[in-house]
SEGU-701632 format. One record per residue (C-alpha): residue in one letter; x, y, z. Coordinates in Angstrom, 3 decimals. Each point is the difference from the previous one (the first is absolute). Example, Ala and Ser with C-alpha at 12.3 -4.5 7.8 and 13.67 -1.06 7.14 Angstrom:
@res:A | px:12.300 | py:-4.500 | pz:7.800
@res:S | px:1.370 | py:3.440 | pz:-0.660
//
This chain:
@res:M | px:-4.506 | py:2.813 | pz:-43.783
@res:R | px:1.522 | py:3.269 | pz:-1.035
@res:N | px:-1.238 | py:2.091 | pz:2.898
@res:P | px:2.509 | py:-0.379 | pz:2.877
@res:L | px:-2.667 | py:0.489 | pz:2.695
@res:A | px:-2.336 | py:-2.562 | pz:-1.556
@res:N | px:2.925 | py:-2.411 | pz:-0.346
@res:F | px:0.893 | py:0.457 | pz:3.678
@res:I | px:-3.606 | py:-0.604 | pz:1.102
@res:K | px:-0.256 | py:-3.092 | pz:-2.200
@res:H | px:3.154 | py:-1.530 | pz:1.476
@res:Y | px:-0.996 | py:0.972 | pz:3.543
@res:H | px:-3.391 | py:-1.669 | pz:-0.466
@res:L | px:1.570 | py:-3.175 | pz:-1.423
@res:K | px:2.377 | py:-0.162 | pz:2.966
@res:H | px:-3.059 | py:0.257 | pz:2.266
@res:H | px:-1.338 | py:-3.210 | pz:-1.556
@res:F | px:3.115 | py:-2.016 | pz:-0.724
@res:S | px:2.691 | py:1.001 | pz:2.530
@res:K | px:0.711 | py:-2.280 | pz:2.935
@res:D | px:1.353 | py:2.941 | pz:2.026
@res:G | px:-3.417 | py:1.002 | pz:1.336
@res:G | px:-1.033 | py:3.594 | pz:0.443
@res:R | px:-1.062 | py:2.201 | pz:-2.876
@res:F | px:-3.502 | py:0.433 | pz:1.349
@res:G | px:-0.444 | py:3.189 | pz:-2.001
@res:V | px:-0.643 | py:-2.278 | pz:-3.029
@res:S | px:0.491 | py:2.671 | pz:-2.669
@res:S | px:1.436 | py:2.824 | pz:2.067
@res:P | px:2.910 | py:-0.133 | pz:2.429
@res:V | px:-1.353 | py:2.866 | pz:2.118
@res:W | px:-1.555 | py:-2.136 | pz:2.734
@res:D | px:2.977 | py:-2.331 | pz:0.055
@res:W | px:2.231 | py:3.022 | pz:0.639
@res:V | px:-2.336 | py:1.272 | pz:2.733
@res:F | px:-0.175 | py:-3.359 | pz:1.810
@res:S | px:3.525 | py:-1.217 | pz:-0.942
@res:T | px:-1.295 | py:-3.167 | pz:-1.666
@res:D | px:1.973 | py:0.316 | pz:-3.236
@res:P | px:2.750 | py:-2.622 | pz:0.085
@res:G | px:2.112 | py:2.121 | pz:-2.352
@res:R | px:0.258 | py:2.821 | pz:2.547
@res:G | px:1.131 | py:-2.022 | pz:2.875
//
């Protein structure tokens, strides 16, 4: 994807499905993971 935002959302969504880290409950947006501190990348 050429659009950086769309590329970020695509990768974030794929990590939601295929990462063994857990978290990423925002599915296609990290906003709720930031609010509830469930993003494993921001730990």
